[in-house]
N, C-alpha and C positions, 0 to 999 in steps of 0.2 A: 366399180366404182372405185374412184380413189381413195387413198382412207387420208383424213385431216391429220399434223399430229397438233397436237391443241403444247401453246410453249406455255411451258411450267409454273408458274405464276404464287410466289412467297405471300401466305397470309400477314394483312397489315400485323403491325405486334403496333400495337394500341391495348392501351389501359382501358378495362371493360367500366363501365363506371355503375357503381357501389351500388347493388340493390338497395332502396328504400323498402321498409319494411310496417305494415299497418297504413299503408297511405293509399285502397281504395283498391278495387273487385281488379279494376286494370292491373292492378301492377304481379296478381297473382300470389302476392301475402303477403294474404288479409289475417285481418280476428288471432290467431294466439300467435300470427309472425314465424311461425314453423320452429314457436318451443315449446311444442302437445302442449298438453293441460295443465294448467293448476303445477304445484306444487314450487322451490323453493327458485327449481334453477327459471322458472317459468317467471317470474316476478319481480327480479333484480338481480344486481349486481351484488357478489357473494366474496365477503373480504378478504386480500392473498393467502393473508396467519388465518382462518377460520379452516376449524377444524373437525365443526361434528358438532361441536358443546364441549368437546374434554377442552380442562383447559388450555390457554394457549402454553404453546415453547417458551410467549418471552414470561409466561407469566411464573413458571412453572421455576426461572435461575432467581440466584439466587439477587437482590440488592449487593450494591457496594458500600458498603457502612465507613465513614469517620472523617477527620475532615478532611479540608482540599481533593475530596475524591474525588472531585468531576478537574483538577487540574494537571494538565498536561507535562507530558517527566520529558521531551521532545528538548526543552534545554537544560537540562544537567550534563554538564561533561565528563564525559568518560572516563576512572581512573586509571592511572597507571604507573602503576611503582618505579622509581628510579632503578632498581635493579636488572627489571624484566632489558630495561637495552643494555646491559652488558650482553648482549645474542648479538647484536648489532654490530659490525666491525669498525674497527676504530675510523677513523678520519669522517664519517657519512656525514646529510646531515640529517635532519633527527623530522621528518615533515609527514603528516598523516596517509600517505606513497610510501613513506618508507615504513612504518608501524604496517602498511597493508600487508608489506613486501613478507615481510617477517614474520605472517602470521603472527598481529602480538591486540590486532583489528580487523574484526568486520567492513566490507567496504561500507557500510549503510550505516555506520558512524560517522559526524560530520562532525562533533566538537569531543576535544580528549585533551583533557589535564593530568601533567608528570606530577606525583607525587612525590616526597620525600624520605626519610622518616628512614632508608638504607643508605650501605654504598653503592657508589660506579668507578669499576678499575675502567672505560674506558674514553676514551679522550673526542668527543663528538661535538658539534655545529649543532643548536637546537633552535627550528623554529617554531616551536607550538607552546602555547600556556602553562606555565608551569609555576610551582608554587616555592614559597621560599626558602624552604627546606630540600628545596631537591634540586633549584637558583645554587645555592650552597658545597652540594655533592655534584655537583657536575660541575662548576668552576674547582671544583677540589678535585679534578682526574683531570684537571684540565683543558676540559672541552671549553668554549663557549654558549650563549644566548645568544641569537639574535628576533629586535626586536617586541615578542612578547614579552609581556606578563606574565 
């Protein structure tokens, strides 16, 4: 006899319906529905942070005390003393990108303010916010400030 070769067929890639538990004898999962008998795990859901009756981590940590403890700190500008700008070459325009390039701030910093009180020796064009005393120091060094207060 000749052997007949059966052509290979892939199984249908169909998602099986979820097994309904505790819905009659025909379902195959009756009574305890695959949870075993009795106990905490058989009865209901356990909270994710539950530590077996031990005091939870969130309750062991200290509370934040004091005024404005929940106020966000993202609104405050990162202070930069005017004398740190002496590291930047003369004739450069000072922006956030320039400060990142010369490792004065991190890339995560979004707001910056230049503060005075010290001396500047390099002529720069500043296009970020600065204080009145910093403005005086920049102009005294021969630099200029563009559009920011």
